[in-house]
C-alpha positions as CSV (number, residue, x, y, z in Angstrom):
1,X,0.3,0.3,0.2
2,X,3.3,2.2,1.1
3,X,4.3,1.5,-2.5
4,X,1.2,2.3,-4.6
5,X,0.8,5.0,-2.5
6,X,4.6,6.6,-3.3
7,X,4.1,5.7,-6.9
8,X,0.8,7.4,-6.9
9,X,2.8,10.9,-5.1
10,X,5.8,11.0,-8.0
11,X,3.8,10.6,-10.5
12,X,1.6,13.4,-9.1
13,X,5.1,15.9,-8.9
14,X,6.5,14.3,-12.2
15,X,3.4,15.2,-14.0
16,X,2.9,18.9,-12.4
17,X,6.2,20.0,-12.7
18,X,6.3,19.3,-16.8
19,X,3.0,20.0,-18.0
20,X,4.1,23.4,-18.2
21,X,7.5,22.8,-19.9
22,X,4.9,20.6,-22.0
23,X,1.9,23.4,-23.0
24,X,4.9,25.7,-24.1
25,X,5.6,23.3,-27.2
26,X,2.4,23.1,-28.0
27,X,1.4,25.3,-31.1
28,X,-0.5,28.1,-30.9
29,X,-4.0,29.0,-32.3
30,X,-4.3,31.9,-34.6
31,X,-5.4,34.9,-33.9
32,X,-8.3,35.8,-32.9
33,X,-9.6,37.9,-36.9
34,X,-12.2,39.6,-34.5
35,X,-10.3,40.2,-31.8
36,X,-9.6,44.7,-31.7
37,X,-7.2,45.8,-33.5
38,X,-4.5,47.8,-30.5
39,X,-5.5,51.7,-30.2
40,X,-3.0,53.6,-31.4
41,X,-1.1,57.2,-28.9
42,X,-3.0,60.0,-31.0
43,X,-0.9,62.6,-32.2
44,X,-2.1,66.2,-33.1
45,X,-3.4,67.6,-35.5
46,X,-2.2,71.0,-36.7
47,X,-3.9,70.9,-40.7
48,X,-6.7,73.6,-41.0
49,X,-8.5,77.0,-40.7
50,X,-8.0,79.1,-36.8
51,X,-9.0,81.8,-35.5
52,X,-7.4,83.8,-32.4
53,X,-6.9,86.3,-30.7
54,X,-3.6,88.2,-29.3
55,X,-2.4,89.9,-25.8
56,X,1.0,91.9,-26.0
57,X,3.3,94.5,-25.6
58,X,4.5,97.5,-28.4
59,X,6.9,99.7,-29.1
60,X,8.2,102.3,-31.8
61,X,10.9,104.0,-32.8
62,X,11.4,106.7,-35.2
63,X,14.0,108.7,-36.4
64,X,12.9,112.3,-37.5
65,X,14.7,115.9,-39.0
66,X,12.8,118.5,-39.6
67,X,14.2,122.2,-40.5
68,X,13.6,124.5,-37.3
69,X,12.9,121.1,-35.5
70,X,16.4,119.3,-36.2
71,X,16.9,115.8,-35.7
72,X,15.3,113.9,-32.6
73,X,13.8,111.0,-31.7
74,X,10.6,110.6,-30.9
75,X,9.7,106.7,-29.2
76,X,6.9,104.9,-28.1
77,X,5.4,101.7,-26.0
78,X,2.1,100.8,-25.5
79,X,-0.9,97.6,-25.7
80,X,-1.2,95.5,-28.2
81,X,-3.9,93.5,-28.1
82,X,-6.6,92.3,-31.5
83,X,-7.9,89.6,-33.4
84,X,-6.1,87.3,-36.4
85,X,-7.2,83.7,-38.5
86,X,-5.5,82.2,-40.9
87,X,-4.7,78.1,-42.4
88,X,-2.1,75.5,-41.2
89,X,-0.8,72.8,-43.4
90,X,1.7,70.0,-42.5
91,X,3.6,69.2,-45.1
92,X,5.4,66.1,-43.6
93,X,5.3,64.4,-40.2
94,X,7.6,67.2,-38.7
95,X,7.1,70.4,-40.9
96,X,3.5,73.0,-41.2
97,X,3.4,75.3,-44.1
98,X,0.8,78.8,-42.9
99,X,-0.3,81.8,-44.5
100,X,-1.8,84.2,-41.6
101,X,-3.0,87.7,-40.9
102,X,-3.7,89.6,-38.2
103,X,-5.2,93.5,-36.9
104,X,-4.2,94.7,-33.8
105,X,-5.3,98.2,-31.4
106,X,-1.6,99.5,-31.2
107,X,-2.0,102.4,-28.0
108,X,1.3,104.0,-28.9
109,X,1.4,107.7,-28.6
110,X,4.8,110.2,-28.3
111,X,5.0,114.2,-27.5
112,X,8.3,116.3,-27.2
113,X,9.3,119.9,-28.9
114,X,11.7,119.4,-30.7
115,X,13.1,123.0,-31.6
116,X,11.2,124.4,-29.4
117,X,7.7,122.4,-31.7
118,X,4.9,120.6,-29.7
119,X,4.9,118.2,-31.2
120,X,3.0,114.3,-31.2
121,X,3.4,111.3,-32.9
122,X,1.3,108.1,-33.2
123,X,-0.1,104.6,-34.0
124,X,-3.5,103.6,-33.6
125,X,-3.1,100.1,-35.4
126,X,-1.4,97.5,-37.7
127,X,-2.4,94.8,-39.5
128,X,0.0,91.8,-40.7
129,X,-0.6,89.3,-43.8
130,X,2.8,86.5,-42.9
131,X,3.5,82.8,-44.6
132,X,4.4,80.9,-41.5
133,X,6.8,77.9,-41.5
134,X,6.9,75.0,-38.4
135,X,8.6,72.7,-37.2
136,X,6.1,70.5,-35.6
137,X,7.3,67.6,-32.2
138,X,3.6,66.4,-31.4
139,X,2.0,69.0,-29.8
140,X,4.6,71.9,-29.7
141,X,5.3,73.7,-33.0
142,X,8.2,76.7,-33.1
143,X,7.9,79.0,-36.5
144,X,9.1,81.6,-38.4
145,X,7.3,83.9,-40.6
146,X,7.3,87.3,-43.2
147,X,4.8,89.4,-45.0
148,X,3.5,92.8,-45.2
149,X,2.3,94.4,-42.7
150,X,-0.2,98.0,-43.0
151,X,0.2,100.8,-40.1
152,X,-1.2,104.1,-38.7
153,X,1.5,107.4,-39.0
154,X,0.4,110.7,-37.8
155,X,1.8,113.9,-36.8
156,X,0.4,116.1,-35.0
157,X,1.4,119.9,-33.6
158,X,-0.2,123.5,-34.4
159,X,-2.2,121.2,-36.8
160,X,-2.2,116.7,-38.3
161,X,-0.9,114.8,-40.8
162,X,-2.0,111.3,-41.2
163,X,-1.6,107.7,-44.1
164,X,-1.5,104.6,-43.4
165,X,1.6,103.2,-44.2
166,X,2.9,99.7,-46.1
167,X,5.8,97.0,-44.8
168,X,7.2,94.5,-44.3
169,X,7.4,92.4,-41.4
170,X,9.6,89.0,-39.4
171,X,9.1,87.2,-36.4
172,X,8.8,83.5,-35.0
173,X,7.8,82.2,-32.2
174,X,6.4,78.5,-30.2
175,X,3.0,77.3,-29.9
176,X,1.7,74.9,-28.9
177,X,-2.0,72.7,-29.1
178,X,-3.8,72.4,-25.4
179,X,-6.8,70.1,-26.8
180,X,-7.5,68.8,-30.3
181,X,-9.0,72.4,-30.5
182,X,-7.0,74.9,-28.9
183,X,-3.1,76.6,-29.1
184,X,-1.3,78.9,-27.2
185,X,1.0,81.0,-28.2
186,X,3.8,83.4,-27.5
187,X,5.4,85.6,-30.5
188,X,7.6,87.9,-31.8
189,X,7.2,90.1,-35.2
190,X,9.1,93.0,-36.9
191,X,8.2,95.4,-38.9
192,X,9.6,98.4,-41.0
193,X,7.6,101.0,-42.4
194,X,10.0,103.1,-44.2
195,X,10.3,107.1,-43.5
196,X,7.5,109.1,-45.1
197,X,7.1,112.9,-44.8
198,X,4.5,114.7,-42.9
199,X,3.5,118.1,-42.8
200,X,1.9,119.6,-40.0
201,X,1.1,123.3,-38.6
202,X,3.8,124.9,-41.1
203,X,6.0,122.2,-39.8
204,X,7.5,119.2,-41.7
205,X,9.5,116.4,-40.2
206,X,10.6,113.7,-42.5
207,X,10.9,109.8,-39.6
208,X,10.8,106.1,-40.0
209,X,8.9,104.2,-38.3
210,X,9.5,100.0,-36.8
211,X,8.2,98.4,-34.5
212,X,8.4,95.3,-32.0
213,X,6.0,94.3,-30.7
214,X,6.0,90.8,-28.3
215,X,2.5,89.1,-27.6
216,X,0.2,85.7,-26.4
217,X,-2.2,84.0,-28.0
218,X,-4.9,81.8,-28.2
219,X,-6.4,80.2,-31.7
220,X,-9.5,77.7,-31.8
221,X,-8.3,75.3,-34.8
222,X,-12.0,73.7,-36.6
């Protein structure tokens, strides 16, 4: 009886040890054709139209000269707030091109008295129309941008003279996707509007105008 129990116990132990190894050698069945495929990791989709708003700070530089007032600078700075709209298109997994237009309120004015003549220079708005080229790293894009710009320029004293001038602009920034439909950005733009002559109240001044803008913004992507 003892011999029989020992034989049964030994057989049970051998079977328990050998069963996993034998199971590993058995051929696996075909995968279930109806099983759900693994879900790929989500990629942010940058292509599409968007619009949004910006808020920042702008500062304008004016080097001027005129008969009776000599050479002088009349620089200004102020709030910059506006709206923008554009379109992005992915050219490759990591490269993007796009077009963007914006219009901003520019609260800039400066008073002076060159040569004893009371003078005020101001600019109330700026608009740019630019191409963008970016390098995309999933939900973050680094981009450069450039195109042409428009702005109002006004000089005044005993009288006033104003005009809408055209120039060029260059800049760059960083933009990140907060969700599939929302992005946030920080950018810098430089705009150059060249030189122009303004005549007001018997005073004639020839001045250039360069503007620097630093701003942040949010966009909604369709």
